[in-house]
Backbone as CSV, one residue per row, in Angstrom:
resi,resn,N_x,N_y,N_z,CA_x,CA_y,CA_z,C_x,C_y,C_z
1,MET,30.265,182.728,109.108,30.199,181.802,110.208,29.060,182.285,111.125
2,VAL,28.235,181.392,111.545,27.117,181.711,112.413,27.547,181.545,113.850
3,ILE,27.342,182.559,114.660,27.829,182.561,116.026,26.727,183.011,116.980
4,SER,26.983,182.886,118.319,25.969,183.293,119.283,26.381,184.539,120.039
5,ASN,27.693,184.805,120.139,28.179,185.957,120.910,29.176,186.741,120.091
6,ILE,28.760,187.935,119.674,29.600,188.744,118.769,30.957,189.041,119.381
7,GLU,30.993,189.472,120.659,32.247,189.864,121.303,33.237,188.693,121.395
8,ALA,32.757,187.541,121.894,33.646,186.377,122.056,34.140,185.889,120.703
9,SER,33.254,185.844,119.731,33.651,185.321,118.412,34.568,186.331,117.690
10,GLU,34.313,187.634,117.849,35.179,188.610,117.231,36.597,188.458,117.790
11,SER,36.719,188.290,119.080,38.053,188.092,119.677,38.715,186.839,119.180
12,PHE,37.964,185.727,119.118,38.520,184.490,118.641,39.012,184.605,117.163
13,TYR,38.150,185.089,116.300,38.518,185.206,114.883,39.575,186.280,114.629
14,SER,39.639,187.302,115.420,40.744,188.253,115.321,42.068,187.598,115.599
15,LYS,42.089,186.683,116.568,43.343,185.924,116.882,43.660,184.964,115.761
16,VAL,42.674,184.280,115.236,42.891,183.344,114.124,43.424,184.079,112.886
17,LEU,42.803,185.184,112.557,43.141,185.927,111.340,44.298,186.892,111.521
18,GLY,44.707,187.152,112.753,45.846,188.010,112.998,45.564,189.499,112.858
19,ARG,44.297,189.876,112.881,43.972,191.294,112.813,42.484,191.494,113.199
20,GLU,42.196,192.749,113.517,40.838,193.117,113.847,39.993,193.111,112.598
21,PRO,38.657,193.058,112.725,37.796,193.087,111.500,37.855,194.435,110.828
22,ASN,37.479,194.429,109.565,37.435,195.643,108.783,36.299,196.548,109.215
23,ASP,35.142,195.948,109.517,33.984,196.746,109.910,32.930,195.906,110.581
24,ARG,31.986,196.649,111.136,30.813,196.062,111.820,29.616,196.765,111.285
25,PRO,29.119,196.375,110.103,28.056,197.143,109.476,26.701,197.099,110.192
26,MET,26.505,196.064,111.031,25.277,195.963,111.813,25.631,195.393,113.177
27,ASN,24.747,195.492,114.130,24.995,194.956,115.493,25.273,193.432,115.445
28,ALA,24.679,192.744,114.529,24.806,191.280,114.487,25.744,190.802,113.348
29,LEU,26.631,191.653,112.900,27.527,191.327,111.778,28.888,191.971,111.949
30,VAL,29.917,191.121,111.835,31.306,191.583,111.864,31.961,190.996,110.615
31,GLN,32.837,191.743,109.952,33.462,191.155,108.761,34.905,191.615,108.541
32,TRP,35.659,190.662,107.938,37.023,190.885,107.484,37.036,190.758,106.013
33,ARG,37.697,191.693,105.371,37.831,191.661,103.900,39.314,191.552,103.540
34,GLY,39.578,191.146,102.292,40.927,191.167,101.795,41.681,189.841,101.905
35,TYR,40.975,188.735,101.840,41.620,187.440,101.842,41.452,186.875,100.448
36,SER,42.426,187.114,99.561,42.333,186.757,98.143,41.074,187.402,97.625
37,ASN,40.210,186.567,97.066,38.958,187.117,96.555,37.775,186.855,97.538
38,ALA,38.122,186.678,98.817,37.099,186.279,99.773,37.068,187.242,100.961
39,GLY,36.051,187.073,101.736,35.931,187.776,102.996,35.345,186.817,104.011
40,ILE,35.385,187.160,105.263,34.847,186.298,106.356,33.844,187.186,107.135
41,GLN,32.667,186.628,107.335,31.651,187.318,108.092,31.204,186.472,109.243
42,LEU,30.940,187.141,110.369,30.300,186.481,111.521,28.864,187.036,111.647
43,PHE,27.908,186.133,111.653,26.478,186.488,111.832,26.000,185.958,113.155
44,LYS,25.391,186.801,113.917,24.783,186.373,115.212,23.427,185.702,114.910
45,ASP,23.357,184.389,115.194,22.133,183.656,115.020,22.238,182.402,115.906
46,ALA,21.867,182.568,117.195,22.063,181.512,118.185,21.402,180.185,117.824
47,ALA,20.352,180.220,116.998,19.649,178.997,116.662,20.455,178.083,115.735
48,LYS,21.470,178.635,115.070,22.195,177.824,114.065,23.652,177.530,114.461
49,VAL,24.099,178.004,115.598,25.532,177.844,115.928,25.902,176.368,116.125
50,GLY,27.195,176.103,115.958,27.747,174.775,116.214,27.575,173.794,115.052
51,ASN,26.974,174.216,113.965,26.720,173.323,112.838,27.455,173.765,111.574
52,ILE,28.389,174.653,111.699,29.038,175.249,110.543,30.495,174.808,110.472
53,THR,30.923,174.551,109.245,32.344,174.272,108.960,32.827,175.280,107.950
54,MET,34.021,175.826,108.212,34.700,176.719,107.283,36.101,176.182,107.013
55,THR,36.517,176.109,105.777,37.867,175.664,105.438,38.639,176.896,104.988
56,ILE,39.819,177.015,105.558,40.755,178.066,105.158,41.937,177.367,104.528
57,VAL,42.189,177.679,103.256,43.294,177.073,102.529,44.539,177.877,102.783
58,VAL,45.607,177.231,103.206,46.871,177.868,103.537,48.004,177.269,102.672
59,SER,49.056,178.027,102.488,50.160,177.497,101.678,51.114,176.631,102.521
60,ASP,51.160,176.817,103.819,52.055,176.064,104.691,51.349,175.789,106.030
61,ILE,50.942,174.547,106.234,50.159,174.177,107.412,50.979,174.337,108.715
62,GLU,52.265,173.996,108.676,53.087,174.106,109.856,53.351,175.548,110.263
63,GLN,53.498,176.438,109.266,53.670,177.880,109.537,52.375,178.409,110.160
64,THR,51.261,177.957,109.651,49.955,178.385,110.191,49.824,177.932,111.638
65,LYS,50.232,176.695,111.944,50.134,176.222,113.328,51.081,177.005,114.244
66,LEU,52.242,177.336,113.758,53.181,178.159,114.549,52.552,179.533,114.841
67,PHE,51.926,180.122,113.857,51.272,181.420,114.037,50.147,181.326,115.097
68,LEU,49.402,180.206,115.125,48.284,180.071,116.013,48.610,179.516,117.399
69,LYS,49.769,178.856,117.564,49.999,178.109,118.785,50.084,178.962,120.062
70,ASP,50.563,180.193,119.925,50.612,181.080,121.081,49.200,181.587,121.469
71,ARG,48.320,181.681,120.527,46.967,182.148,120.759,46.028,181.043,121.261
72,PHE,46.303,179.826,120.738,45.471,178.655,121.065,46.372,177.488,121.393
73,PRO,46.604,177.266,122.723,47.541,176.214,123.114,47.144,174.817,122.671
74,VAL,45.887,174.551,122.433,45.452,173.212,122.028,44.957,173.292,120.604
75,LEU,45.771,172.800,119.675,45.437,172.742,118.285,45.297,171.272,117.868
76,GLY,44.438,170.996,116.896,44.304,169.625,116.426,45.588,169.139,115.781
77,GLN,45.688,167.834,115.694,46.869,167.208,115.079,46.776,167.383,113.552
78,THR,47.933,167.570,112.936,47.986,167.629,111.477,47.761,166.268,110.915
79,GLN,46.870,166.143,109.965,46.578,164.881,109.306,47.035,164.991,107.868
80,GLN,47.730,163.960,107.411,48.147,163.889,105.997,47.119,163.028,105.272
81,GLU,46.474,163.601,104.295,45.483,162.876,103.513,45.883,162.927,102.045
82,GLU,45.167,162.216,101.247,45.422,162.126,99.808,45.338,163.541,99.174
83,TYR,44.427,164.347,99.692,44.163,165.656,99.156,45.005,166.766,99.833
84,GLY,45.929,166.419,100.705,46.793,167.365,101.329,46.797,167.204,102.834
85,LYS,47.264,168.268,103.541,47.319,168.214,104.994,46.231,169.098,105.590
86,ILE,45.693,168.686,106.715,44.663,169.497,107.391,44.887,169.416,108.926
87,PHE,44.355,170.446,109.579,44.157,170.395,111.036,42.910,171.192,111.337
88,GLN,42.347,170.960,112.505,41.081,171.596,112.810,41.142,172.323,114.172
89,LEU,40.273,173.319,114.290,40.152,174.132,115.493,38.667,174.499,115.596
90,SER,38.152,174.442,116.786,36.752,174.813,117.043,36.684,176.248,117.591
91,ASP,35.661,176.984,117.143,35.424,178.309,117.687,34.614,178.204,118.987
92,PRO,34.359,179.336,119.659,33.651,179.319,120.950,32.258,178.685,120.871
93,ASP,31.649,178.628,119.700,30.320,178.052,119.528,30.373,176.566,119.055
94,GLY,31.552,176.034,118.885,31.669,174.652,118.412,31.654,174.535,116.916
95,ASN,31.667,175.666,116.180,31.799,175.603,114.739,33.219,175.119,114.411
96,ASN,33.378,174.427,113.297,34.649,173.811,112.946,35.391,174.644,111.915
97,LEU,36.644,174.974,112.248,37.546,175.621,111.265,38.511,174.530,110.817
98,THR,38.578,174.266,109.512,39.574,173.337,108.977,40.584,174.162,108.180
99,PHE,41.858,173.975,108.530,42.934,174.606,107.778,43.477,173.542,106.881
100,ALA,43.636,173.845,105.599,44.020,172.855,104.600,45.175,173.331,103.760
101,GLU,46.180,172.504,103.591,47.315,172.756,102.692,47.229,171.768,101.557
102,PRO,46.961,172.242,100.361,46.877,171.336,99.216,48.210,170.655,98.961
103,PRO,48.221,169.517,98.258,49.495,168.862,97.880,50.370,169.801,97.075
104,LYS,51.654,169.781,97.314,52.557,170.662,96.572,52.873,170.154,95.180
105,ASP,52.762,168.854,94.952,53.211,168.289,93.709,52.114,167.857,92.752
106,SER,50.904,168.362,92.992,49.825,167.992,92.057,48.735,169.071,92.108
107,ASP,47.735,168.899,91.281,46.628,169.849,91.213,45.376,169.281,91.883
108,LYS,45.566,168.364,92.845,44.441,167.756,93.519,43.621,168.780,94.252
């Protein structure tokens, strides 16, 4: 995710992910590892902020919202779509986080 303020974004994503980052290998980079086969990195690049979307696939959208509601009092509404359920949350730079729960009864 491209961000403008390392400290503010680190705090935001630590709340979203439920833990502090694994490391900070450079002044302009913070990263979390250990999410299935993926990791999440924050890069400081003020020229590109606000134009990024990241989707986090979850097994239970309502449990995810319960986890986040104390940290973020205003969460997007859950939408039921053909491809599953989603809700969205914006980070401090206006980047979009989409949380997605795939349909339980198909391989869509």
